[in-house]
N, CA and C atoms as a LAMMPS dump frame, in Angstrom:
ITEM: TIMESTEP
0
ITEM: NUMBER OF ATOMS
327
ITEM: BOX BOUNDS ff ff ff
-5.0000000000000000e+02 5.0000000000000000e+02
-5.0000000000000000e+02 5.0000000000000000e+02
-5.0000000000000000e+02 5.0000000000000000e+02
ITEM: ATOMS id mol type element x y z
1 1 1 N 182.338 -47.182 116.91
2 1 2 C 183.523 -47.821 117.452
3 1 3 C 184.128 -46.911 118.508
4 2 1 N 184.782 -47.53 119.497
5 2 2 C 185.413 -46.814 120.603
6 2 3 C 186.886 -47.194 120.686
7 3 1 N 187.684 -46.273 121.205
8 3 2 C 189.082 -46.551 121.504
9 3 3 C 189.257 -46.387 123.001
10 4 1 N 189.687 -47.458 123.66
11 4 2 C 189.882 -47.46 125.103
12 4 3 C 191.372 -47.309 125.393
13 5 1 N 191.719 -46.285 126.173
14 5 2 C 193.055 -46.117 126.725
15 5 3 C 192.957 -46.523 128.185
16 6 1 N 193.687 -47.541 128.587
17 6 2 C 193.675 -47.978 129.982
18 6 3 C 195.099 -47.927 130.518
19 7 1 N 195.31 -47.109 131.544
20 7 2 C 196.618 -46.997 132.177
21 7 3 C 196.567 -47.827 133.451
22 8 1 N 197.383 -48.887 133.486
23 8 2 C 197.377 -49.807 134.624
24 8 3 C 198.795 -49.936 135.177
25 9 1 N 198.905 -50.402 136.406
26 9 2 C 200.201 -50.633 137.046
27 9 3 C 200.93 -51.728 136.278
28 10 1 N 202.251 -51.599 136.174
29 10 2 C 203.043 -52.604 135.452
30 10 3 C 202.779 -54.027 135.935
31 11 1 N 202.554 -54.191 137.237
32 11 2 C 202.316 -55.532 137.78
33 11 3 C 201.015 -56.142 137.255
34 12 1 N 200.078 -55.307 136.819
35 12 2 C 198.786 -55.794 136.33
36 12 3 C 198.708 -55.875 134.812
37 13 1 N 199.624 -55.216 134.121
38 13 2 C 199.537 -55.092 132.669
39 13 3 C 199.407 -56.41 131.929
40 14 1 N 200.268 -57.367 132.255
41 14 2 C 200.244 -58.652 131.547
42 14 3 C 198.945 -59.412 131.799
43 15 1 N 198.468 -59.393 133.054
44 15 2 C 197.221 -60.1 133.385
45 15 3 C 196.035 -59.493 132.638
46 16 1 N 196.005 -58.165 132.553
47 16 2 C 194.913 -57.497 131.84
48 16 3 C 194.963 -57.859 130.36
49 17 1 N 196.161 -57.796 129.767
50 17 2 C 196.307 -58.133 128.346
51 17 3 C 195.878 -59.563 128.053
52 18 1 N 196.323 -60.504 128.881
53 18 2 C 195.97 -61.909 128.662
54 18 3 C 194.463 -62.118 128.727
55 19 1 N 193.821 -61.491 129.698
56 19 2 C 192.373 -61.657 129.847
57 19 3 C 191.619 -61.014 128.68
58 20 1 N 192.09 -59.858 128.212
59 20 2 C 191.467 -59.224 127.046
60 20 3 C 191.631 -60.106 125.809
61 21 1 N 192.828 -60.683 125.624
62 21 2 C 193.055 -61.583 124.489
63 21 3 C 192.162 -62.809 124.558
64 22 1 N 191.986 -63.376 125.77
65 22 2 C 191.08 -64.52 125.934
66 22 3 C 189.66 -64.158 125.538
67 23 1 N 189.292 -62.902 125.774
68 23 2 C 187.955 -62.434 125.417
69 23 3 C 187.818 -62.092 123.943
70 24 1 N 188.896 -62.266 123.172
71 24 2 C 188.846 -62.014 121.74
72 24 3 C 189.168 -60.58 121.341
73 25 1 N 189.748 -59.797 122.249
74 25 2 C 190.056 -58.399 121.968
75 25 3 C 191.537 -58.241 121.65
76 26 1 N 191.835 -57.472 120.608
77 26 2 C 193.22 -57.148 120.266
78 26 3 C 193.666 -55.968 121.115
79 27 1 N 194.916 -56.007 121.561
80 27 2 C 195.433 -54.993 122.478
81 27 3 C 196.796 -54.516 121.992
82 28 1 N 197.019 -53.216 122.064
83 28 2 C 198.34 -52.65 121.831
84 28 3 C 198.87 -52.152 123.166
85 29 1 N 200.11 -52.531 123.489
86 29 2 C 200.724 -52.174 124.776
87 29 3 C 201.768 -51.085 124.566
88 30 1 N 201.697 -50.054 125.404
89 30 2 C 202.698 -48.995 125.425
90 30 3 C 203.271 -48.909 126.833
91 31 1 N 204.578 -48.766 126.946
92 31 2 C 205.187 -48.545 128.26
93 31 3 C 205.08 -47.06 128.575
94 32 1 N 204.719 -46.742 129.807
95 32 2 C 204.571 -45.347 130.204
96 32 3 C 205.057 -45.173 131.634
97 33 1 N 205.251 -43.926 132.024
98 33 2 C 205.722 -43.608 133.368
99 33 3 C 204.815 -42.56 133.971
100 34 1 N 204.385 -42.799 135.206
101 34 2 C 203.531 -41.838 135.89
102 34 3 C 204.312 -40.606 136.314
103 35 1 N 203.67 -39.456 136.297
104 35 2 C 204.331 -38.207 136.638
105 35 3 C 204.515 -37.995 138.124
106 36 1 N 203.679 -38.583 138.952
107 36 2 C 203.757 -38.354 140.397
108 36 3 C 204.764 -39.286 141.058
109 37 1 N 204.577 -40.583 140.884
110 37 2 C 205.467 -41.556 141.527
111 37 3 C 206.678 -41.899 140.671
112 38 1 N 206.662 -41.482 139.407
113 38 2 C 207.756 -41.772 138.472
114 38 3 C 208.001 -43.268 138.34
115 39 1 N 206.937 -44.059 138.464
116 39 2 C 207.072 -45.511 138.368
117 39 3 C 206.427 -46.003 137.079
118 40 1 N 206.732 -47.249 136.73
119 40 2 C 206.277 -47.815 135.477
120 40 3 C 204.792 -48.122 135.446
121 41 1 N 204.194 -47.788 134.329
122 41 2 C 202.808 -48.129 134.043
123 41 3 C 202.766 -48.844 132.711
124 42 1 N 201.649 -49.442 132.431
125 42 2 C 201.383 -50.007 131.122
126 42 3 C 200.14 -49.319 130.591
127 43 1 N 200.242 -48.748 129.395
128 43 2 C 199.088 -48.131 128.757
129 43 3 C 198.613 -49.072 127.662
130 44 1 N 197.361 -49.485 127.758
131 44 2 C 196.781 -50.418 126.794
132 44 3 C 195.791 -49.684 125.909
133 45 1 N 195.848 -49.953 124.61
134 45 2 C 194.912 -49.392 123.65
135 45 3 C 194.082 -50.532 123.088
136 46 1 N 192.766 -50.368 123.142
137 46 2 C 191.86 -51.404 122.647
138 46 3 C 190.803 -50.735 121.78
139 47 1 N 190.746 -51.118 120.512
140 47 2 C 189.663 -50.677 119.638
141 47 3 C 188.532 -51.679 119.752
142 48 1 N 187.32 -51.181 120.014
143 48 2 C 186.217 -52.095 120.3
144 48 3 C 184.899 -51.507 119.802
145 49 1 N 184.03 -52.389 119.337
146 49 2 C 182.68 -51.95 118.981
147 49 3 C 181.94 -51.564 120.255
148 50 1 N 181.046 -50.614 120.141
149 50 2 C 180.333 -50.114 121.317
150 50 3 C 179.589 -51.219 122.059
151 51 1 N 179.115 -52.217 121.334
152 51 2 C 178.377 -53.317 121.968
153 51 3 C 179.262 -54.166 122.883
154 52 1 N 180.583 -54.121 122.691
155 52 2 C 181.514 -54.9 123.517
156 52 3 C 182.257 -54.052 124.54
157 53 1 N 181.952 -52.767 124.597
158 53 2 C 182.68 -51.86 125.48
159 53 3 C 182.593 -52.278 126.942
160 54 1 N 181.411 -52.627 127.411
161 54 2 C 181.255 -53.01 128.818
162 54 3 C 182.086 -54.241 129.17
163 55 1 N 182.215 -55.175 128.243
164 55 2 C 183.035 -56.369 128.494
165 55 3 C 184.499 -55.995 128.687
166 56 1 N 184.998 -55.095 127.845
167 56 2 C 186.387 -54.647 127.955
168 56 3 C 186.606 -53.939 129.287
169 57 1 N 185.701 -53.044 129.647
170 57 2 C 185.834 -52.302 130.901
171 57 3 C 185.775 -53.232 132.107
172 58 1 N 184.9 -54.228 132.06
173 58 2 C 184.796 -55.191 133.167
174 58 3 C 186.098 -55.966 133.359
175 59 1 N 186.718 -56.388 132.258
176 59 2 C 187.981 -57.128 132.336
177 59 3 C 189.068 -56.249 132.954
178 60 1 N 189.159 -55.01 132.5
179 60 2 C 190.183 -54.099 133.025
180 60 3 C 189.98 -53.884 134.519
181 61 1 N 188.746 -53.647 134.921
182 61 2 C 188.452 -53.407 136.341
183 61 3 C 188.743 -54.642 137.189
184 62 1 N 188.426 -55.816 136.648
185 62 2 C 188.618 -57.062 137.395
186 62 3 C 190.1 -57.387 137.608
187 63 1 N 190.931 -57.083 136.638
188 63 2 C 192.339 -57.482 136.688
189 63 3 C 193.291 -56.38 137.162
190 64 1 N 192.779 -55.175 137.413
191 64 2 C 193.615 -54.061 137.874
192 64 3 C 193.378 -53.832 139.354
193 65 1 N 194.352 -54.161 140.164
194 65 2 C 194.204 -54.095 141.617
195 65 3 C 194.911 -52.867 142.193
196 66 1 N 194.249 -52.219 143.144
197 66 2 C 194.891 -51.146 143.906
198 66 3 C 195.713 -51.775 145.02
199 67 1 N 196.804 -51.129 145.364
200 67 2 C 197.666 -51.61 146.444
201 67 3 C 198.296 -50.406 147.123
202 68 1 N 198.715 -50.605 148.355
203 68 2 C 199.386 -49.535 149.094
204 68 3 C 200.89 -49.682 148.925
205 69 1 N 201.56 -48.528 148.84
206 69 2 C 203.005 -48.518 148.664
207 69 3 C 203.568 -47.371 149.499
208 70 1 N 204.701 -47.585 150.112
209 70 2 C 205.363 -46.537 150.883
210 70 3 C 206.419 -45.888 149.998
211 71 1 N 206.347 -44.557 149.892
212 71 2 C 207.326 -43.811 149.105
213 71 3 C 207.978 -42.773 150.003
214 72 1 N 209.134 -42.285 149.597
215 72 2 C 209.758 -41.172 150.304
216 72 3 C 209.203 -39.884 149.737
217 73 1 N 208.703 -39.035 150.617
218 73 2 C 208.138 -37.763 150.205
219 73 3 C 209.247 -36.856 149.694
220 74 1 N 208.929 -36.044 148.702
221 74 2 C 209.91 -35.089 148.184
222 74 3 C 209.574 -33.676 148.64
223 75 1 N 208.794 -33.556 149.704
224 75 2 C 208.398 -32.249 150.21
225 75 3 C 209.407 -31.76 151.249
226 76 1 N 209.564 -30.447 151.31
227 76 2 C 210.415 -29.832 152.316
228 76 3 C 209.529 -29.304 153.433
229 77 1 N 209.723 -29.772 154.67
230 77 2 C 208.896 -29.285 155.769
231 77 3 C 209.094 -27.79 155.995
232 78 1 N 208.011 -27.069 156.34
233 78 2 C 208.094 -25.637 156.629
234 78 3 C 208.994 -25.398 157.827
235 79 1 N 209.698 -24.284 157.8
236 79 2 C 210.535 -23.915 158.926
237 79 3 C 211.872 -24.633 158.969
238 80 1 N 212.21 -25.376 157.94
239 80 2 C 213.477 -26.113 157.947
240 80 3 C 214.545 -25.396 157.105
241 81 1 N 214.247 -24.176 156.671
242 81 2 C 215.24 -23.415 155.918
243 81 3 C 215.589 -24.024 154.58
244 82 1 N 214.637 -24.655 153.933
245 82 2 C 214.879 -25.25 152.628
246 82 3 C 215.593 -26.581 152.677
247 83 1 N 215.808 -27.097 153.863
248 83 2 C 216.491 -28.386 154.009
249 83 3 C 215.541 -29.524 153.639
250 84 1 N 216.026 -30.445 152.824
251 84 2 C 215.195 -31.571 152.392
252 84 3 C 215.375 -32.744 153.34
253 85 1 N 214.278 -33.186 153.918
254 85 2 C 214.3 -34.365 154.785
255 85 3 C 213.251 -35.34 154.257
256 86 1 N 213.689 -36.425 153.587
257 86 2 C 212.694 -37.378 153.085
258 86 3 C 212.027 -38.125 154.234
259 87 1 N 210.731 -38.318 154.109
260 87 2 C 210.023 -39.114 155.106
261 87 3 C 209.017 -40 154.385
262 88 1 N 208.77 -41.193 154.918
263 88 2 C 207.901 -42.147 154.231
264 88 3 C 206.43 -41.727 154.287
265 89 1 N 205.764 -41.919 153.16
266 89 2 C 204.336 -41.636 153.039
267 89 3 C 203.693 -42.836 152.358
268 90 1 N 202.578 -43.294 152.893
269 90 2 C 201.865 -44.417 152.278
270 90 3 C 200.861 -43.872 151.269
271 91 1 N 200.92 -44.382 150.031
272 91 2 C 200.006 -43.965 148.972
273 91 3 C 199.36 -45.198 148.353
274 92 1 N 198.217 -44.993 147.736
275 92 2 C 197.534 -46.071 147.017
276 92 3 C 197.947 -45.985 145.551
277 93 1 N 198.446 -47.094 145.008
278 93 2 C 198.838 -47.163 143.603
279 93 3 C 198.05 -48.281 142.935
280 94 1 N 198.113 -48.303 141.631
281 94 2 C 197.434 -49.37 140.9
282 94 3 C 196.026 -48.976 140.518
283 95 1 N 195.2 -49.986 140.333
284 95 2 C 193.88 -49.725 139.785
285 95 3 C 194.043 -49.417 138.306
286 96 1 N 193.137 -48.666 137.756
287 96 2 C 193.23 -48.308 136.344
288 96 3 C 192.657 -46.919 136.129
289 97 1 N 193.272 -46.197 135.208
290 97 2 C 192.714 -44.942 134.712
291 97 3 C 192.301 -45.227 133.28
292 98 1 N 191.022 -45.029 132.983
293 98 2 C 190.477 -45.449 131.692
294 98 3 C 189.875 -44.251 130.962
295 99 1 N 190.253 -44.096 129.697
296 99 2 C 189.666 -43.095 128.816
297 99 3 C 188.979 -43.84 127.678
298 100 1 N 187.775 -43.42 127.328
299 100 2 C 187.049 -44.018 126.206
300 100 3 C 186.763 -42.899 125.209
301 101 1 N 187.257 -43.079 123.974
302 101 2 C 187.107 -42.063 122.938
303 101 3 C 186.295 -42.608 121.774
304 102 1 N 185.54 -41.725 121.14
305 102 2 C 184.837 -42.094 119.913
306 102 3 C 185.851 -42.175 118.774
307 103 1 N 185.7 -43.168 117.919
308 103 2 C 186.566 -43.329 116.753
309 103 3 C 185.771 -42.893 115.531
310 104 1 N 186.263 -41.859 114.876
311 104 2 C 185.579 -41.353 113.687
312 104 3 C 185.815 -42.262 112.483
313 105 1 N 187.019 -42.815 112.41
314 105 2 C 187.363 -43.653 111.263
315 105 3 C 188.372 -44.699 111.711
316 106 1 N 188.231 -45.914 111.175
317 106 2 C 189.153 -47.005 111.482
318 106 3 C 189.507 -47.714 110.189
319 107 1 N 190.795 -47.925 109.965
320 107 2 C 191.264 -48.679 108.798
321 107 3 C 192.348 -49.641 109.248
322 108 1 N 192.305 -50.832 108.733
323 108 2 C 193.379 -51.798 108.963
324 108 3 C 193.881 -52.203 107.587
325 109 1 N 195.145 -51.864 107.293
326 109 2 C 195.683 -52.129 105.949
327 109 3 C 196.806 -53.14 105.998
């Protein structure tokens, strides 16, 4: 058995969960916050037999979209004497970060 941790953008979380449920997979949802952009993410936990792992990964990849977002940089330009001047930077957000772990033991009581 495997435990899948999938960190997806909040905008994709519900779509990923619905598609996993349609595929017959149980999902636990955790709200999380990214350390870099400080924006909302959804962390999904899915316990799955190894034979169904590829199906779960395919659903997550299909429903998790990357997108561009403009943020204000928190960097201080060199030579400005420590003065903070925010400037817009375009970054790619979304997609999915997926961890797959071996499950030594599983019990449902």
